[in-house]
N, C-alpha and C positions, 0 to 999 in steps of 0.2 A: 746207317748208324751202328756203331760198335755195341754189341750186346754182351760183351765180356767184361768182367771186372779186370782192371789193369793188373798185370803180373809184372812187378817192378824188379828189374835186374840191377845188379851193382854196376854203376857206371861213374867212375871217378874222372874228373877233368885233370887230375894231377898226373904228370908224366911218371912212368915207371912205378905206378901204384902197386903195392905189395898185397892189396886186398883188404885194406882198412882205411876208413875215412872218418873225419869228425867235422860237424858243422853246427851252427847255432839254430835253435828253434826260430829265432827272429828272422834269420836269413831265409829259412824255408818258407816262413809265412809271407815274406815280401815277394818271393819268387813264385808263389803258388799259382798265379795266373799266367806265368810264362812257361811252365813246364807241361809236358804232354798229358799228365794226369793231375787231378786235384788231390793234394795230400789230405784234404778234409773229406774225401769220399773213399769208401772201402776199396782197398787194394791188397793184393797178396804179395808178400815179400819173398824174393829169391835169395835172400841173405839174412844174416842175424842182425839184431839192432838193440842198442841200449839207449834209453832216453832218460836224461836227468833234468828235472824241472828245478829252476833256481828262483823263480818269481812268478806270481800270478796264480790263478785257479782256473781249471778247465776240466775236460774229459778226454780220454783216449780210448778208442775202440780196439779191443784185442779179441779176435775170434768171435765176433758178433756180440760181445759184452762190453758195455761202456764202463770205464773205471774213472772215478773221480781222482784228479791230480792237483797237487799244490806244491809249494816250495818243499824241496828235499824228497819229492816222490821220484822213484826210479821205476821205469817200466822196461822189462826185458822181453823181447820177441825172438823166436827162432824161425829159421827158414821155413816157409810154407804157411805161416800164420797170416791171418787177415788183420790189417791195421787201418786206422784212420785217426787223424789229429783233429782237434777243435781249437783254432787259433783265436783265443779271446784277447782283448786288449791287455797289455802289460805282461803277457806270457813270455817267459824267458827260459833258456836252458840249452842243453847240448844234446846232439844226436850222434852216437857212434855207430857206424855201419861196418860190418866185416863179413867177408865171404866164408863159405863152408871150407874152402881150401885153406884160407888163413887160419881158421879155427883148428883144422887138422894139424897144421904145422905147430900149433901151440899146445896140443894135447899132452905131449910128453912132459911139458913144464908145469902142468896143472894137475892137482890131485883129482882122482876119479870122483870123489864125493862132490867136488865143485861142479864138475860136468853134469852129474846127475841132478844136482839141485837147481842149477840155472838153465839147463837145457831140456828139462823134462816138464813140458806144459801140463801133463796129466797128473803129475805129482805135486806141483807147487803153483801157487798164484803167480802171475807175471808181475805183480806189483810189490815194491819194497818201499817202506817209509823210513828214510834215514833220520837219525836224531840230529838235533841242532849242532852237537859237538862232533859229528862225524867229519873226518878229513878227506873223504873220498872225492869231494868236489875239488880240493886242491890239486889232486893228481889229474883229474879230468881237465881242469883249466890249464895245467902244465902241458898236457897232451895237445890241447887245442893250440897253444902258443907254439909248440914245436912243429905241429903239422902245418900251421899257417906261415911259418918262417921260410919264405921262398929262397932266402939267401944261404940258408944252412942246408947243404945237401949231403955232407959227409956223414956216413954211418947212420943215416936217419932211420933205416929199417930196424936196426938193433935198438935204437932209442924207442921207437914205436912199440916194439915187442916187449921191452922192459916195462914201459908204462902200462901197456895193456895187461900184462901179467899182474902188476900191482893193483890196477883198477878191478880186474876180475876177482882177485883174492879178497879185496875190500868188500866187493858186492856180495860174495859168497858168505863172508863173515856176518854181514848185516842180515842176510837171508836166514842164516841158521839161528839167529836170535829170535826170528819171527815164525819159525816153523819147528817141528819136532827135530831133535838132533838126529840127523841121518847117519847111520852107520851101515857098513856092509853086513848083511845078515842073510840067512837062508830065505827069510820071507821077502826081503827086498830083491834078492837075486831071482826068486821065483816070480815075483811081480813083473820084473823087467823082462823075463823070459815070456811070460804071459802076454805082455804088451807087444813084444816082438812077433809072437805067433799071430796076434790079432791084426797087426799091421800087414801081415802076409796073407791071412786067410779070412779077413772080415767079409769079403764078398762071397765066401764059400759057406760060412756058418756064423750065425748069431747065437748059437747055443753054448752056454757055459760048460756043459758036459764035454763038448767037443774039445775045448781048450784044456780042461782038466785032464782029459785023456792024453793030449799032446804032452803035458807036463808030467804024466805018470803020477798024478795025485787025485784025490777024490774031489768031487764037486764041493763038498763041505769044507775041505781044506782050502780050495781056491777062494771060496767065499770069505773065509777067515782072513786070508792074505789080503784080499781087496779091502775088506773092512778096516784092517789095521793100517794099510798103506794110504787109501784114498777115501775111507769112510763111506763106501757104497758097496753094494753087492757086486759080484762078478757080472751078472746080467745087466745091472744098471750101468756099469762101466762100459760094457760092450755096446749097449744102446746109445750111450752118450758119444762113444767113439764113431759109430756108424752115422749118427745124425750129423756130427761135425764134418765128417768126410762128405756126406751128401750135400751139406750147405756149401762147402768149398767148391765141389764140382758143379753145383747148380749155378753159382754166380761166376764161375770161372771158365765157362764154355757155353757153346750154343746147344749143348745136348738137351734133348727134350726129356721131360720127366719119365716118359715111357722107356726110353733108351737107358736112362740112369737107373731105373728100377732093375732092369735086367743086369746091368753092369755091377750093381750092388748085391746081386744074388737073389733078388725077389722073383718068384716064378710068375706072379701076376702084377702088372703096374698098379692096379687098384689097391693091392695089399701094401705097396710102398707108400702110396698116397695116404692111406689110413695110418700107417706106421709113423710117417713124417708128421701128420697132423696131431696124432696122439702125443708126440714128444715135443712139438713146438707150438701147437695151436694154429698153425698156418698150413695151407696146401703148399706144395713145392712151387707152383707158379706164383702164388701170392707172395711167398717169401722172396723169390727171385726179383719180382718187380720192386720190392722195397729197397733193394741194394744196387740195382743196375741204374 
């Protein structure tokens, strides 16, 4: 029996795919028993994904948190995040999948603020609620029609790129209305640098002073930055980051909690178990059983 959470790769059946695909939630629900993994069970994405709900009510799992969804709810997930659907009766909508390589090709056409807002799970919620008069659905439906038109092959990639850029910009505009207005600033740049160091060194240190020193700022200043950007202290952000990494590793490999403890930088496995239980309420093994 496979003890790993499925790691879902981008696999389009369309010939000469450029790294982007769109399908309906209804078609995914119908095929859920025919594919290798159940979309309703936790799985890790090896691509980016945008989900737009057009009818019905349900929930969607993003990094171990269930989010309520309904008409005009938009969920955005980045590569590496944990996802699961819940296909209730009457649920409808669209799912856009795109690879990291496809995103990189589009970066030069997209403002940096948009990339930060939509692709930074630590800064913003993955959920957007579009207003009734939002026209983003019109472009998604047009994208679906273009993608599904098997007779039209000429210059399709440029058509996809143009529609993707429009959809992406529409989503960023919706998101900025529901979050603080993100501008490039010294604090934002410092926070992104802090997160980058954390991604590199989280298994070396969970001490906020360590990262403040890396940034050549004081612990107090780093705390101020984190409180302004994500409303938590630097230590709270570090702990949340480490716990999420631990959760992903726990359910995405056959690694034992003892080995995981050492790989995360804990000197004693018992210290990791205590740390994990303190922040989640579960032991690592209990948590893993709930998701496998």
